C-alpha positions, -999 to +999 in steps of 0.1 A: +000+000+000+014+034-009+018+061+016-007+090+010+010+120-004+013+152+016-021+168+024-039+135+017-055+113+043-071+079+044-109+078+044-128+070+075-131+032+078-103+026+054-079-003+061-049+006+082-016+010+066-003-017+090-012-052+079-030-074+104-021-110+110-051-121+090-043-099+060-008-111+059-020-147+055-010-162+021-046-174+016-061-139+022-067-116-007-046-084-009-061-055+011-081-030-009-062+003-012-080+030+008-097+059-010-076+090-007-093+121+008-077+154-003-088+190+004-065+211-017-056+215-054-020+210-045-027+176-028-047+165-058-019+174-082+006+155-060-014+122-062+003+099-087-017+093-119-022+057-129-013+043-163-050+043-175-075+071-180-088+094-153-125+098-147-142+124-126-176+124-110-187+158-097-211+160-067-223+183-040-221+155-014-250+138+005-242+109-018-268+082-025-273+053-048-276+076-078-241+089-072-228+054-066-242+044-100-222+073-116-190+061-097-195+025-108-200+037-144-168+057-142-149+027-127-162+004-155-151+029-181-115+034-170-110-001-156-085-012-129-056+007-145-076+039-145-083+064-117-117+076-105-119+110-087-151+121-070-154+158-061-175+169-032-182+206-032-214+225-023-210+253-049-224+287-036-225+302-070-254+280-082-277+288-052-300+318-054-304+342-024-336+324-013-324+289-019-312+262+005-274+267+005-271+266+043-296+238+046-281+216+020-269+184+037-232+179+043-222+143+051-185+141+041-175+111+062-204+090+049-198+103+014-162+091+014-172+056+026-199+053-002-175+066-028-148+041-019-173+012-018-185+022-053-150+022-067-135+057-063-098+061-057-098+098-047-123+121-030-115+158-036-134+179-011-122+214-013-134+244+007-150+274-009-118+294-003-098+267-021-121+268-052-126+306-051-094+319-034-103+355-042-139+353-032-166+351-058-150+351-092-153+383-113-152+363-145-177+335-150-188+312-178-222+321-193-246+294-202-260+315-230-296+313-242-301+277-230-292+288-195-321+312-194-348+285-200-367+263-176-343+258-146-325+290-157-357+310-158-367+297-123-332+301-109-315+331-127-278+327-129-279+291-118-263+276-148-236+303-150-226+291-115-227+255-125-205+260-156-180+281-137-174+255-111-175+226-135-149+244-156-127+250-125-130+214-114-122+200-148-092+223-148-081+210-114-088+173-118-077+171-155-098+141-164-101+122-196-138+115-191-165+131-168-198+115-157-230+133-150-265+121-142-293+125-168-317+134-140-303+169-143-309+169-180-305+206-187-273+207-166-259+179-186-269+197-218-252+230-209-220+212-196-219+191-229-222+223-249-196+241-229-171+212-234-177+212-271-178+250-276-147+257-255-127+227-267-123+210-234-104+178-241-128+157-220-155+132-229-189+140-212-209+109-204-246+110-192-258+082-169-295+072-168-316+084-138-317+060-108-351+057-092-366+043-060-388+013-062-418+036-063-405+056-092-392+087-074-359+099-089-331+097-064-321+131-051-302+144-020-333+166-014-356+136-010-346+135+027-364+167+033-398+151+024-422+139+050-441+107+043-472+126+031-450+149+009-433+119-006-466+105-017-474+138-034-439+139-050-445+106-067-467+126-092-436+139-109-425+105-122-461+093-126-468+122-149-437+114-170-447+077-172-482+086-181-469+107-211-447+078-222-475+052-219-500+075-238-474+080-266-468+043-268-505+036-271-508+062-299-479+047-318-496+013-315-528+027-330-508+043-358-491+011-366-525-006-368-538+022-389-509+020-413-520-015-422-557-006-424-561+029-438-596+035-454-606+000-445-605+009-408-628+039-414-653+017-433-652-010-405-658+016-378-690+028-396-702-007-403-697-018-366-715+013-354-744+006-376-747-029-361-746-016-326-712-031-317-702-002-295-670-014-280-656-029-313-668+003-331-649+025-306-617+005-311-621+007-349-629+044-347-597+050-327-577+032-354-595+051-381-588+084-363-551+075-360-551+068-397-566+101-407-553+125-381-521+145-384-492+136-361-499+151-326-477+130-303-462+159-284-496+174-275-509+140-264-478+135-242-482+169-226-519+164-219-513+130-203-487+144-180-507+175-171-537+153-161-516+136-134-500+169-122-534+187-121-547+159-098-516+161-076-523+199-071-555+189-053-537+166-028-528+174+008-501+185+007-504+198-028-479+197-057-470+232-068-460+229-105-431+251-117-430+239-153-437+209-175-419+212-208-413+190-238-381+202-254-355+197-281-324+183-262-301+204-284-313+238-272-341+231-247-368+250-267-403+236-268-411+213-297-441+214-319-464+186-330-445+184-363-413+175-344-395+142-352-367+128-331-358+125-295-371+150-270-370+155-232-401+158-211-390+177-180-409+187-149-401+208-118-424+213-088-424+220-051-438+199-024-438+219+008-405+238+007-387+211-013-382+217-050-378+185-072-370+179-108-373+149-131-374+140-168-376+112-193-367+110-230-393+104-256-390+097-294-415+112-319-420+102-355-401+076-375-372+061-356-338+062-373-330+029-391-301+009-377-268+022-388-281+055-401-270+089-388-297+106-367-310+140-377-295+169-358-326+174-337-322+139-323-287+145-310-285+136-273-267+159-249-253+127-233-233+119-264-214+151-272-194+157-303-164+167-281-128+164-293-110+131-284-087+134-254-052+144-265-023+121-261+000+148-247-001+154-209-022+185-210-055+188-192-084+212-198-073+248-203-037+236-206-036+222-170-006+199-166-017+164-155 
């Protein structure tokens, strides 16, 4: 086991640097190297890099299974020869004046244990003074037009703060690949765009949302919910799933209509004349699908709104901030004529806790296997960023 470099320390609960009698037994497996906990940029730089690639997972702490999934994905990508760095930093720049910066949970000891168990090698937990040594930075990265929509409209300046700290942490950690959760879809999109537009030599990878058994998306803020509030909060995922299911049903009707066409309309009229109400209703639905213009986005929105409207009548009620069906390339609302992948995103408050969630939906003909998707179907989780360079230069020229 290597001795931690200066300023580094072993994580709580990590194996001692002294081998016990049992660990020295020839039949025992070698001890697992402890995760290194570092608090300064200098200590992070002093850590020896491994021969493989370096991955980073950025968090604000209060880690849960969703974060563990990100860490495991990072470990799987870089393998045993690579290095996984987890950052834990509650970034003050992305909290508004009325938001929960002081209330945000801080559980560093537990975070380090979870990170190590999930496969991290290093936890970088800097202070605000370490990240912003001169106080709040006078120069920040702007998220542009995408940063003013949805979350950006509800939380002005939020994404500028996100991009500024992500850029700094990419600069300090100098990774080859960075992992972010798809639950924060707009955040993933603006980070991906920043990496592409500013030529960061890092691959941005989106990892699917992790959910509780009841469908609620995992979030550090879920711990604020009472039992009754949690029941109401389930409406977020229920609304998204209702939209998905309604869209699937409409696609099935269209598939049946494609094989029937005018015959479906004639069958509907004939069955109605015979008094076969249920069969006639089914045939009418197929006939309508055959004759109607595509309207999947409107149907998906309506299905989701029905669930959210019902949740607004609960006790405690759901207070909807927004429900939006957007193009993932720029987060603008799509029309009924849209074809390709879209993101259905929702944000709402239950009590004082604000929650977000989203799912991806596909409208219109799906791309055939092996074909290049249309630009509107590009996913923010698969950016067209430059390949990592072979020279030892990190983002913004940081030496690795």
